[in-house]
C-alpha atoms as one frame of an Amber mdcrd trajectory, in Angstrom:
protein
 -13.306 -15.508-152.693 -12.375 -11.965-151.902 -10.866 -10.138-148.939 -14.336
  -9.542-147.440 -14.858 -13.302-147.291 -11.650 -13.706-145.316 -12.543 -10.848
-142.968 -15.958 -12.401-142.416 -14.480 -15.798-141.538 -12.101 -14.106-139.093
 -14.872 -12.061-137.461 -17.290 -14.988-137.110 -14.560 -17.292-135.782 -13.248
 -14.777-133.261 -16.629 -13.548-132.025 -18.543 -16.818-132.363 -21.592 -14.842
-133.382 -23.149 -13.504-136.582 -24.479 -10.467-134.729 -21.119  -9.651-133.126
 -19.289 -10.223-136.435 -21.764  -7.927-138.205 -21.183  -5.229-135.616 -17.414
  -5.633-135.901 -17.533  -5.393-139.705 -20.182  -2.616-139.762 -22.633  -4.835
-141.646 -26.120  -6.118-140.991 -26.322  -9.667-139.625 -28.162 -10.911-142.719
 -25.198  -9.835-144.898 -22.829 -11.874-142.726 -25.126 -14.902-142.800 -25.445
 -14.662-146.578 -21.677 -14.308-147.024 -21.001 -17.382-144.860 -23.654 -19.402
-146.722 -22.276 -18.330-150.120 -18.750 -19.165-149.022 -19.786 -22.616-147.807
 -21.683 -23.210-151.055 -18.715 -22.031-153.146 -16.263 -24.249-151.233 -18.776
 -27.099-150.929 -17.980 -27.529-147.237 -19.435 -26.605-143.888 -17.301 -24.072
-142.021 -19.321 -23.536-138.838 -21.669 -25.518-136.641 -24.513 -23.461-135.194
 -25.336 -24.191-131.558 -28.020 -21.814-130.345 -26.759 -18.360-131.254 -23.114
 -19.464-131.355 -21.172 -20.310-134.500 -18.341 -22.737-133.812 -15.799 -23.374
-136.574 -15.168 -26.986-137.522 -11.778 -28.221-138.782 -12.243 -26.774-142.280
 -13.407 -23.474-140.779 -10.368 -23.305-138.504  -8.030 -24.042-141.416  -9.663
 -21.288-143.463  -9.470 -18.953-140.457  -5.708 -19.544-140.090  -5.144 -18.843
-143.785  -7.486 -15.848-143.697  -5.377 -14.279-140.928  -2.272 -14.587-143.104
  -4.028 -13.263-146.205  -5.518 -10.248-144.438  -2.108  -9.475-142.932  -0.455
  -9.695-146.367  -3.106  -7.421-147.879  -2.613  -4.884-145.087   1.157  -4.958
-145.624   0.720  -4.510-149.374  -1.610  -1.564-148.835   0.832   0.079-146.414
   3.748  -0.398-148.790   1.755   0.967-151.713   0.677   4.003-149.694   4.155
   4.672-148.350   6.661   2.893-150.578  10.088   2.155-149.174  13.139   1.600
-151.356  14.019  -2.031-151.749  15.293  -4.594-154.184  18.392  -4.657-156.293
  20.338  -1.439-156.982  23.038  -1.959-159.587  25.842   0.609-159.211  28.818
   1.094-161.498  31.888   3.115-160.552  35.444   3.785-161.513  37.874   1.788
-159.361  39.142   4.934-157.633  35.612   6.122-156.744  34.566   2.682-155.536
  37.569   2.577-153.220  37.524   6.122-151.861  34.180   7.870-152.245  31.448
   5.241-152.345  31.971   3.321-149.086  30.519   6.123-146.945  27.587   6.667
-149.319  26.763   2.980-149.606  27.046   2.543-145.852  24.612   5.415-145.286
  22.236   3.940-147.863  22.304   0.560-146.098  21.703   2.105-142.666  18.633
   3.914-143.963  17.253   1.232-146.298  18.061  -2.349-145.252  15.948  -3.806
-148.069  18.195  -2.385-150.800  20.696  -4.928-152.151  23.573  -3.063-153.785
  25.497  -4.732-156.593  28.723  -2.850-157.301  30.524  -3.156-160.628  33.814
  -1.407-161.332  35.305  -0.576-164.690  36.243   2.178-167.087  33.943   5.098
-167.920  32.918   3.952-171.395  32.033   0.408-170.249  30.000   1.705-167.296
  28.222   4.285-169.480  27.219   1.577-171.969  26.002  -0.650-169.141  23.655
   2.119-167.969  22.392   2.727-171.524  21.782  -1.022-171.927  19.918  -1.189
-168.574  22.547  -3.458-167.047  23.278  -0.837-164.356  20.917   1.572-162.604
  23.554   4.253-162.062  27.227   4.834-162.789  29.770   7.103-161.140  32.064
   8.031-164.010  34.201  10.930-165.183  33.249  12.991-168.232  29.917  11.337
-168.972  28.855  11.990-172.554  25.697  13.999-173.221  22.818  11.630-173.941
  19.109  12.568-173.977  18.222   9.109-172.619  20.135   9.717-169.390  20.271
  12.265-166.636  23.709  13.512-165.624  24.676  15.272-162.428  27.893  16.260
-160.724  28.228  14.311-157.493  31.852  14.811-156.488  34.302  17.626-157.146
  38.057  17.182-157.235
């Protein structure tokens, strides 16, 4: 089954008609009929009962319709997120105790206000320990003093005293 199968089930269920579903999906009616028949054959069940020109979903068809709505919504969300990614997930931050207490609260608060899906994990320690944690991929970033030059990392001045 692919996303077109789910969209077809949704269109036929909501319109009750092959012709109306075809129009909605910009397809010819025979393509919709074939897709429904192939889907029923693949699943080895009947999804719709035909009464005249109407297609009425039976229990299995309604169950597939409900799941198809969820799947199509998830696919749409995934496509939107891929097209316009938003920061999210875990962000592991290391900082000297003094920076964590005085300089980071405002920055982390601003980050949270802008990106609710970012979960910040803050670790405090001494410069050398935090530097090694970044090199070992245990931290994503570290706010330290006198960071050593290292071609594997990017350094930048963030605060001035």
